[in-house]
Each structure stands twice: as structure tokens, then as C-alpha cells.
Z-matrix of the N, CA and C atoms (Angstrom, degrees):
N
C 1 1.458
C 2 1.513 1 108.73
N 3 1.311 2 116.29 1 128.20
C 4 1.458 3 122.41 2 175.63
C 5 1.520 4 107.70 3 -99.12
N 6 1.321 5 115.82 4 74.07
C 7 1.458 6 121.09 5 -174.54
C 8 1.510 7 112.68 6 -84.66
N 9 1.329 8 115.51 7 142.94
C 10 1.457 9 122.97 8 176.46
C 11 1.526 10 106.97 9 -125.26
N 12 1.335 11 116.29 10 125.96
C 13 1.460 12 121.32 11 -179.30
C 14 1.525 13 109.97 12 -75.04
N 15 1.329 14 115.89 13 127.28
C 16 1.466 15 121.28 14 179.09
C 17 1.523 16 111.41 15 -128.66
N 18 1.318 17 116.81 16 19.89
C 19 1.460 18 120.55 17 -178.94
C 20 1.513 19 112.93 18 -59.99
N 21 1.322 20 118.03 19 -42.02
C 22 1.472 21 121.63 20 179.29
C 23 1.520 22 111.10 21 -66.82
N 24 1.304 23 117.39 22 -32.46
C 25 1.466 24 121.74 23 -176.99
C 26 1.526 25 111.74 24 -73.88
N 27 1.324 26 117.46 25 -31.10
C 28 1.469 27 119.96 26 -175.50
C 29 1.515 28 113.32 27 -65.83
N 30 1.299 29 119.53 28 -26.19
C 31 1.459 30 121.50 29 179.57
C 32 1.516 31 113.50 30 -89.00
N 33 1.294 32 118.10 31 -2.44
C 34 1.464 33 122.93 32 -175.96
C 35 1.531 34 111.21 33 -85.30
N 36 1.346 35 117.69 34 163.65
C 37 1.461 36 121.07 35 177.58
C 38 1.534 37 111.57 36 -66.75
N 39 1.317 38 115.44 37 160.34
C 40 1.464 39 121.54 38 179.72
C 41 1.524 40 109.41 39 -57.90
N 42 1.324 41 116.05 40 134.13
C 43 1.458 42 122.07 41 -179.80
C 44 1.515 43 113.99 42 95.81
N 45 1.335 44 117.51 43 -8.46
C 46 1.471 45 119.65 44 177.51
C 47 1.520 46 109.07 45 -65.46
N 48 1.330 47 115.22 46 145.11
C 49 1.457 48 119.63 47 -175.47
C 50 1.519 49 111.82 48 -124.80
N 51 1.329 50 113.92 49 154.79
C 52 1.459 51 122.26 50 176.75
C 53 1.527 52 107.50 51 -137.97
N 54 1.316 53 116.67 52 133.64
C 55 1.467 54 120.17 53 178.95
C 56 1.527 55 110.26 54 -70.85
N 57 1.329 56 114.73 55 142.11
C 58 1.463 57 121.90 56 176.29
C 59 1.519 58 106.79 57 -124.08
N 60 1.332 59 115.58 58 119.70
C 61 1.455 60 119.83 59 179.65
C 62 1.517 61 108.61 60 -152.81
N 63 1.323 62 115.71 61 125.98
C 64 1.461 63 120.10 62 175.95
C 65 1.518 64 110.01 63 -160.95
N 66 1.325 65 115.17 64 166.54
C 67 1.458 66 122.96 65 177.75
C 68 1.519 67 107.73 66 -123.35
N 69 1.334 68 115.11 67 146.07
C 70 1.459 69 121.60 68 179.27
C 71 1.520 70 107.76 69 -123.23
N 72 1.321 71 117.11 70 130.49
C 73 1.466 72 120.40 71 -178.89
C 74 1.524 73 110.58 72 -78.32
N 75 1.311 74 115.86 73 159.25
C 76 1.468 75 122.06 74 -179.92
C 77 1.524 76 111.06 75 -61.39
N 78 1.333 77 117.68 76 -30.08
C 79 1.472 78 121.05 77 179.82
C 80 1.524 79 112.10 78 -67.82
N 81 1.330 80 117.06 79 -28.37
C 82 1.467 81 120.83 80 -179.48
C 83 1.528 82 113.15 81 -77.52
N 84 1.350 83 117.04 82 -22.06
C 85 1.466 84 122.00 83 178.23
C 86 1.541 85 108.73 84 -130.27
N 87 1.332 86 117.56 85 67.42
C 88 1.469 87 119.82 86 -173.41
C 89 1.523 88 114.44 87 -66.67
N 90 1.312 89 118.96 88 -24.65
C 91 1.465 90 121.13 89 -176.81
C 92 1.526 91 113.49 90 -77.43
N 93 1.338 92 118.80 91 -9.36
C 94 1.462 93 120.80 92 179.80
C 95 1.526 94 112.78 93 -87.66
N 96 1.317 95 118.64 94 -17.07
C 97 1.457 96 120.78 95 -177.50
C 98 1.518 97 112.35 96 68.81
N 99 1.323 98 116.52 97 45.84
C 100 1.455 99 121.63 98 -177.61
C 101 1.526 100 111.74 99 -75.04
N 102 1.322 101 115.45 100 144.81
C 103 1.458 102 122.58 101 168.33
C 104 1.520 103 104.90 102 -109.49
N 105 1.304 104 117.79 103 111.12
C 106 1.463 105 120.26 104 -175.80
C 107 1.519 106 110.67 105 81.05
N 108 1.318 107 114.84 106 -159.98
C 109 1.465 108 121.24 107 -176.16
C 110 1.521 109 112.05 108 -91.21
N 111 1.315 110 115.07 109 155.16
C 112 1.457 111 123.39 110 171.71
C 113 1.527 112 105.85 111 -96.64
N 114 1.325 113 117.87 112 128.73
C 115 1.461 114 121.93 113 -178.06
C 116 1.527 115 110.16 114 -107.62
N 117 1.331 116 114.81 115 136.73
C 118 1.463 117 121.43 116 178.80
C 119 1.528 118 107.77 117 -127.35
N 120 1.341 119 116.00 118 127.74
C 121 1.454 120 121.90 119 177.00
C 122 1.521 121 108.44 120 -136.11
N 123 1.319 122 115.91 121 146.28
C 124 1.458 123 118.59 122 177.18
C 125 1.503 124 111.56 123 166.09
N 126 1.339 125 114.57 124 -152.96
C 127 1.451 126 119.98 125 -178.98
C 128 1.520 127 110.50 126 -149.97
N 129 1.315 128 113.62 127 153.37
C 130 1.457 129 121.59 128 174.72
C 131 1.525 130 107.33 129 -112.29
N 132 1.328 131 116.12 130 136.49
C 133 1.462 132 122.11 131 -177.53
C 134 1.520 133 108.95 132 -125.44
N 135 1.327 134 116.39 133 131.34
C 136 1.459 135 119.44 134 179.33
C 137 1.529 136 110.58 135 -77.84
N 138 1.326 137 114.56 136 139.03
C 139 1.462 138 121.81 137 178.12
C 140 1.519 139 110.69 138 -112.70
N 141 1.323 140 116.51 139 20.08
C 142 1.461 141 121.17 140 -178.07
C 143 1.518 142 110.36 141 73.83
N 144 1.326 143 116.45 142 -132.30
C 145 1.461 144 121.38 143 -178.97
C 146 1.529 145 112.45 144 -69.89
N 147 1.347 146 117.03 145 -17.66
C 148 1.460 147 120.61 146 -178.35
C 149 1.519 148 113.14 147 -76.31
N 150 1.326 149 118.26 148 -13.18
C 151 1.454 150 120.82 149 177.85
C 152 1.513 151 112.57 150 120.05
N 153 1.333 152 114.70 151 -150.48
C 154 1.457 153 122.20 152 -177.31
C 155 1.519 154 109.24 153 -131.29
N 156 1.330 155 115.32 154 131.18
C 157 1.462 156 121.23 155 177.86
C 158 1.521 157 108.04 156 -98.74
N 159 1.340 158 115.55 157 134.57
C 160 1.456 159 121.35 158 -179.20
C 161 1.520 160 108.66 159 -118.99
N 162 1.344 161 116.72 160 126.64
C 163 1.462 162 123.71 161 174.34
C 164 1.527 163 106.99 162 -115.26
N 165 1.321 164 116.32 163 120.84
C 166 1.457 165 120.99 164 -174.87
C 167 1.521 166 112.03 165 -130.60
N 168 1.323 167 115.23 166 156.29
C 169 1.467 168 123.70 167 169.96
C 170 1.529 169 105.59 168 -120.91
N 171 1.331 170 116.28 169 119.19
C 172 1.459 171 122.44 170 -177.76
C 173 1.524 172 108.08 171 -107.87
N 174 1.336 173 116.95 172 129.48
C 175 1.461 174 122.30 173 179.45
C 176 1.524 175 109.23 174 -128.92
N 177 1.332 176 115.65 175 135.44
C 178 1.462 177 120.39 176 179.60
C 179 1.515 178 109.87 177 -156.65
N 180 1.312 179 115.92 178 164.10
C 181 1.458 180 122.53 179 171.51
C 182 1.518 181 106.94 180 -120.70
N 183 1.332 182 115.83 181 126.67
C 184 1.459 183 121.96 182 -176.63
C 185 1.524 184 110.60 183 -107.76
N 186 1.321 185 116.45 184 149.21
C 187 1.466 186 122.51 185 174.10
C 188 1.520 187 107.89 186 -100.71
N 189 1.342 188 117.02 187 118.70
C 190 1.466 189 122.08 188 -179.55
C 191 1.517 190 109.27 189 -134.11
N 192 1.333 191 116.67 190 169.56
C 193 1.461 192 122.90 191 175.74
C 194 1.521 193 108.73 192 -103.94
N 195 1.327 194 115.85 193 140.03
C 196 1.466 195 121.04 194 176.65
C 197 1.526 196 108.26 195 -61.41
N 198 1.320 197 116.47 196 137.30
C 199 1.472 198 121.21 197 -177.62
C 200 1.519 199 112.54 198 -70.27
N 201 1.329 200 118.19 199 -16.98
C 202 1.465 201 120.52 200 -178.08
C 203 1.530 202 113.25 201 -104.54
N 204 1.337 203 117.79 202 -44.70
C 205 1.468 204 119.48 203 -174.34
C 206 1.529 205 113.40 204 -113.85
N 207 1.305 206 118.45 205 -5.01
C 208 1.461 207 125.19 206 176.47
C 209 1.528 208 114.30 207 69.97
N 210 1.337 209 118.17 208 13.10
C 211 1.461 210 120.42 209 174.54
C 212 1.520 211 109.05 210 -69.27
N 213 1.340 212 116.11 211 151.25
C 214 1.459 213 120.19 212 175.61
C 215 1.520 214 109.90 213 -70.39
N 216 1.324 215 115.64 214 137.14
C 217 1.460 216 122.79 215 -179.25
C 218 1.520 217 107.90 216 -129.16
N 219 1.327 218 116.60 217 132.65
C 220 1.458 219 120.41 218 172.39
C 221 1.518 220 107.45 219 -94.92
N 222 1.320 221 115.52 220 119.91
C 223 1.450 222 123.01 221 -170.94
C 224 1.530 223 110.42 222 -113.87
N 225 1.345 224 118.74 223 109.54
C 226 1.463 225 119.69 224 175.38
C 227 1.529 226 110.41 225 -73.84
N 228 1.323 227 115.89 226 135.64
C 229 1.467 228 121.63 227 -177.35
C 230 1.527 229 108.95 228 -132.63
N 231 1.321 230 115.62 229 135.39
C 232 1.464 231 121.11 230 173.98
C 233 1.521 232 108.47 231 -132.67
N 234 1.315 233 115.75 232 143.69
C 235 1.464 234 120.31 233 -178.94
C 236 1.521 235 109.79 234 -147.45
N 237 1.318 236 114.91 235 146.70
C 238 1.461 237 121.67 236 173.76
C 239 1.519 238 108.25 237 -101.82
N 240 1.325 239 115.50 238 137.74
C 241 1.460 240 121.69 239 -178.40
C 242 1.521 241 108.51 240 -125.14
N 243 1.320 242 115.41 241 133.02
C 244 1.462 243 121.01 242 173.53
C 245 1.526 244 106.49 243 -133.14
N 246 1.317 245 115.65 244 118.58
C 247 1.464 246 120.34 245 -175.78
C 248 1.521 247 109.07 246 -143.20
N 249 1.334 248 116.19 247 143.85
C 250 1.462 249 121.60 248 175.80
C 251 1.517 250 108.42 249 -109.73
N 252 1.340 251 115.53 250 129.01
C 253 1.457 252 122.20 251 179.49
C 254 1.519 253 108.84 252 -108.11
N 255 1.315 254 115.86 253 140.21
C 256 1.464 255 122.08 254 -175.46
C 257 1.519 256 110.22 255 -115.73
N 258 1.344 257 115.65 256 155.71
C 259 1.456 258 120.03 257 179.07
C 260 1.522 259 111.82 258 -81.63
N 261 1.323 260 117.25 259 -24.00
C 262 1.467 261 119.57 260 177.60
C 263 1.519 262 109.49 261 -158.26
N 264 1.307 263 115.17 262 163.72
C 265 1.459 264 120.49 263 174.35
C 266 1.509 265 114.53 264 85.45
N 267 1.321 266 116.46 265 -78.20
C 268 1.453 267 120.13 266 -173.26
C 269 1.531 268 111.27 267 -93.23
N 270 1.313 269 115.79 268 148.53
C 271 1.463 270 120.32 269 174.35
C 272 1.512 271 107.54 270 -91.88
N 273 1.295 272 121.22 271 149.47
C 274 1.462 273 129.36 272 -1.05
C 275 1.529 274 112.12 273 -76.08
N 276 1.309 275 114.99 274 153.17
C 277 1.457 276 121.30 275 -172.14
C 278 1.515 277 112.92 276 -109.52
N 279 1.330 278 114.09 277 156.81
C 280 1.456 279 122.08 278 169.39
C 281 1.520 280 105.55 279 -98.73
N 282 1.322 281 117.13 280 119.41
C 283 1.457 282 120.39 281 -179.94
C 284 1.520 283 109.30 282 -119.78
N 285 1.299 284 116.22 283 128.91
C 286 1.465 285 123.51 284 177.99
C 287 1.530 286 111.60 285 50.74
N 288 1.325 287 117.12 286 46.70
C 289 1.468 288 124.07 287 178.38
C 290 1.526 289 113.29 288 61.02
N 291 1.330 290 117.14 289 25.75
C 292 1.462 291 122.45 290 179.69
C 293 1.521 292 109.76 291 -131.38
N 294 1.319 293 115.56 292 139.85
C 295 1.463 294 122.07 293 174.43
C 296 1.517 295 107.41 294 -106.83
N 297 1.329 296 117.12 295 128.66
C 298 1.458 297 121.51 296 176.12
C 299 1.527 298 108.00 297 -89.95
N 300 1.331 299 116.24 298 105.84
C 301 1.461 300 121.41 299 -178.78
C 302 1.532 301 112.30 300 -88.53
N 303 1.316 302 117.91 301 -3.80
C 304 1.459 303 121.69 302 -177.50
C 305 1.519 304 114.35 303 -52.72
N 306 1.329 305 119.41 304 -54.59
C 307 1.466 306 119.71 305 -178.62
C 308 1.524 307 114.26 306 -62.87
N 309 1.340 308 118.57 307 -39.64
C 310 1.464 309 119.28 308 -178.22
C 311 1.532 310 111.64 309 -73.12
N 312 1.333 311 117.85 310 -34.04
C 313 1.462 312 121.24 311 176.86
C 314 1.522 313 109.87 312 -68.24
N 315 1.322 314 116.19 313 -44.64
C 316 1.467 315 121.38 314 179.09
C 317 1.530 316 110.33 315 -59.85
N 318 1.310 317 116.67 316 -47.08
C 319 1.468 318 121.77 317 179.77
C 320 1.523 319 111.60 318 -62.64
N 321 1.320 320 117.21 319 -40.30
C 322 1.462 321 120.96 320 -179.55
C 323 1.526 322 111.27 321 -63.01
N 324 1.329 323 117.14 322 -41.27
C 325 1.465 324 120.39 323 -179.91
C 326 1.523 325 110.42 324 -67.57
N 327 1.314 326 117.21 325 -44.03
C 328 1.463 327 120.78 326 -179.44
C 329 1.527 328 111.16 327 -63.33
N 330 1.321 329 117.49 328 -41.97
C 331 1.459 330 120.70 329 -179.16
C 332 1.527 331 113.21 330 -73.49
N 333 1.323 332 117.83 331 -23.99
C 334 1.463 333 121.01 332 179.28
C 335 1.530 334 112.12 333 -80.73
N 336 1.313 335 116.60 334 -16.41
C 337 1.460 336 120.49 335 -179.24
C 338 1.528 337 109.99 336 -72.31
N 339 1.336 338 117.67 337 135.72
C 340 1.468 339 118.91 338 178.76
C 341 1.527 340 111.12 339 -66.86
N 342 1.322 341 115.79 340 154.41
C 343 1.465 342 119.45 341 -178.97
C 344 1.516 343 111.73 342 -68.56
N 345 1.320 344 117.01 343 -30.66
C 346 1.458 345 121.18 344 -178.06
C 347 1.522 346 108.50 345 -132.47
N 348 1.321 347 116.12 346 120.26
C 349 1.452 348 122.28 347 -178.90
C 350 1.526 349 108.72 348 -99.55
N 351 1.333 350 116.40 349 128.41
C 352 1.461 351 121.87 350 176.85
C 353 1.520 352 109.07 351 -122.25
N 354 1.346 353 116.18 352 143.50
C 355 1.464 354 119.80 353 177.40
C 356 1.522 355 110.30 354 -71.44
N 357 1.327 356 117.53 355 -30.06
C 358 1.469 357 124.05 356 176.63
C 359 1.521 358 106.99 357 -155.20
N 360 1.333 359 117.83 358 149.62
C 361 1.470 360 119.29 359 -179.22
C 362 1.524 361 113.55 360 -59.92
N 363 1.335 362 116.93 361 -29.00
C 364 1.462 363 120.30 362 -178.86
C 365 1.526 364 112.65 363 -102.15
N 366 1.319 365 118.11 364 25.59
C 367 1.464 366 122.23 365 178.79
C 368 1.523 367 109.25 366 -58.71
N 369 1.326 368 116.65 367 130.70
C 370 1.464 369 121.43 368 -176.15
C 371 1.525 370 112.11 369 -90.64
N 372 1.312 371 118.23 370 -12.84
C 373 1.460 372 120.89 371 175.87
C 374 1.512 373 113.86 372 79.81
N 375 1.321 374 115.31 373 -157.18
C 376 1.461 375 123.28 374 -177.97
C 377 1.518 376 110.41 375 -109.93
N 378 1.336 377 116.38 376 148.58
C 379 1.463 378 120.74 377 175.06
C 380 1.519 379 108.08 378 -66.28
N 381 1.321 380 118.85 379 129.71
C 382 1.466 381 120.31 380 -178.41
C 383 1.526 382 113.20 381 -70.16
N 384 1.324 383 117.30 382 -14.17
C 385 1.469 384 119.43 383 -178.87
C 386 1.525 385 112.16 384 -96.76
N 387 1.343 386 117.63 385 -50.58
C 388 1.468 387 119.49 386 -175.60
C 389 1.523 388 113.31 387 -105.55
N 390 1.326 389 118.31 388 -16.70
C 391 1.461 390 121.74 389 177.79
C 392 1.516 391 114.73 390 86.28
N 393 1.338 392 118.78 391 6.82
C 394 1.463 393 121.45 392 179.97
C 395 1.525 394 109.59 393 -68.88
N 396 1.328 395 114.95 394 144.37
C 397 1.460 396 121.19 395 176.49
C 398 1.527 397 108.11 396 -72.61
N 399 1.314 398 117.39 397 112.15
C 400 1.466 399 122.14 398 -176.45
C 401 1.526 400 112.98 399 -73.40
N 402 1.328 401 118.33 400 -9.77
C 403 1.453 402 121.37 401 174.19
C 404 1.529 403 110.62 402 -71.52
N 405 1.319 404 117.58 403 -23.47
C 406 1.458 405 122.59 404 -179.66
C 407 1.528 406 111.94 405 -87.51
N 408 1.295 407 117.78 406 -6.01
C 409 1.456 408 122.19 407 -179.90
C 410 1.515 409 110.09 408 134.46
N 411 1.342 410 116.40 409 169.66
C 412 1.470 411 119.53 410 -178.17
C 413 1.530 412 111.71 411 -71.94
N 414 1.296 413 114.70 412 154.70
C 415 1.460 414 120.38 413 175.46
C 416 1.528 415 108.22 414 -96.68
N 417 1.309 416 117.35 415 177.71
C 418 1.457 417 120.77 416 -178.41
C 419 1.508 418 113.76 417 -94.01
N 420 1.309 419 118.44 418 11.68
C 421 1.461 420 121.19 419 -176.86
C 422 1.535 421 110.63 420 -75.36
N 423 1.311 422 115.45 421 151.48
C 424 1.464 423 121.73 422 176.15
C 425 1.519 424 108.71 423 -117.43
N 426 1.319 425 115.50 424 166.92
C 427 1.458 426 120.32 425 178.65
C 428 1.520 427 111.84 426 -79.03
N 429 1.342 428 117.75 427 -4.14
C 430 1.462 429 121.01 428 -178.51
C 431 1.519 430 111.87 429 -68.27
N 432 1.319 431 116.93 430 -18.56
C 433 1.454 432 120.78 431 -176.43
C 434 1.519 433 112.73 432 -87.20
N 435 1.328 434 117.30 433 23.55
C 436 1.463 435 118.69 434 -176.04
C 437 1.524 436 111.42 435 -78.44
N 438 1.277 437 115.12 436 157.44
C 439 1.456 438 123.59 437 178.83
C 440 1.532 439 108.97 438 -65.08
N 441 1.342 440 118.94 439 127.29
C 442 1.467 441 120.29 440 -178.12
C 443 1.528 442 113.23 441 -61.84
N 444 1.312 443 117.17 442 -21.68
C 445 1.471 444 119.73 443 178.72
C 446 1.525 445 111.56 444 -70.16
N 447 1.344 446 116.23 445 -19.33
C 448 1.455 447 120.50 446 179.86
C 449 1.527 448 112.90 447 -94.48
N 450 1.330 449 118.18 448 0.34
C 451 1.470 450 121.71 449 -178.32
C 452 1.525 451 112.65 450 -56.36
N 453 1.341 452 120.52 451 -43.26
C 454 1.476 453 118.91 452 177.79
C 455 1.533 454 112.96 453 -59.81
N 456 1.326 455 117.25 454 -32.79
C 457 1.463 456 119.93 455 177.98
C 458 1.526 457 110.65 456 -73.10
N 459 1.323 458 117.55 457 -33.88
C 460 1.458 459 120.95 458 178.81
C 461 1.529 460 110.18 459 -65.08
N 462 1.298 461 117.35 460 -31.67
C 463 1.478 462 120.71 461 177.73
C 464 1.526 463 110.58 462 -64.81
N 465 1.312 464 117.01 463 -29.89
C 466 1.456 465 120.23 464 177.53
C 467 1.535 466 111.66 465 -68.14
N 468 1.321 467 116.23 466 -31.44
C 469 1.456 468 119.89 467 178.99
C 470 1.532 469 111.90 468 -75.61
N 471 1.337 470 116.92 469 -33.26
C 472 1.471 471 122.11 470 -176.96
C 473 1.539 472 107.93 471 -130.89
N 474 1.312 473 119.64 472 72.99
C 475 1.466 474 121.44 473 -171.68
C 476 1.527 475 114.51 474 -69.79
N 477 1.317 476 119.75 475 -21.92
C 478 1.462 477 121.39 476 -174.47
C 479 1.521 478 112.98 477 -99.15
N 480 1.292 479 119.33 478 8.64
C 481 1.451 480 121.64 479 -177.30
C 482 1.529 481 112.88 480 -87.57
N 483 1.283 482 120.67 481 6.17
C 484 1.471 483 121.75 482 -176.54
C 485 1.494 484 112.40 483 -85.46
């Protein structure tokens, strides 16, 4: 649980603010694949009876594999989070003067991650036949080893070679 105490803030007038700043180690969030700590900075603002609004900036570095060549890539990620917490009724809730920021921080990091991670924009990937990393140079494979079921499609690529 990434809890933040807001007991002092709840008794304050509407618009009162409290700074929110903490770091989370990679061991505390093992499913994110963090490299180093995850940093959270922001503020909590009281909304009176409506609850507490939290505005955060989440920064982390993730360890991922390149989608083409499978090399390890360190991916810096930043996300802005805006969430309102309520004392009753609606989720997310404030329980015992504490806000659990774990789910919203986790969601922010996952949503900020790109759908496809590449080690470089011009990554050439792996040879589909031998598996050699084509970024290190060409392999010795030829196109003669293609699946015979794909031969009609190959004719579409080179129609005048018959």
C-alpha cells in the first residue's frame, strides 16, 4: 500500500493543500519491471465534504525488451495523475485518514508505457530463419528457404521473374 496521510488536510478549509512526495523501490512494485525507484511528486487539495483531489507527477524507468530484436531497453516514463478520493460512497476511498495511491500510480505507469518498445527507430530485428540479430550485420540465409505454401504470394512481389 502506498498510503499518504491526509488527516490534517481533512479538517482544513476548501482549497487547502498538502505536498505529496515519496519514492517507491523496485522491490515494492515487482510487477512493473522498474529500474531504480519510482518517484511521485504533487499535491493534495481538500474539496470539503466532496473529498480530496490529488494531482501527481509519476516518474520511473522501466526495463523492457525491444519488440524487434529482444535487446533490453531502459524506458523512461512520466505520467500525470489527477484523482479525487472520497470519504464514503464512491471509490477510491479515504480510509482512516489515509489515501492509498498504489492503484492510481500503478495504472498511470502502465498507461504511460508505449505499446511497442524499440531499442532504436531503425532496429532491423531478428532473421526469421536463423534468429541472428540483423543489427550486428547480415546473416547467411537466402530467400530460397521459404515455405512452398507462400510461393504464390512471392510471385506477386516479383511478377516478371517467371
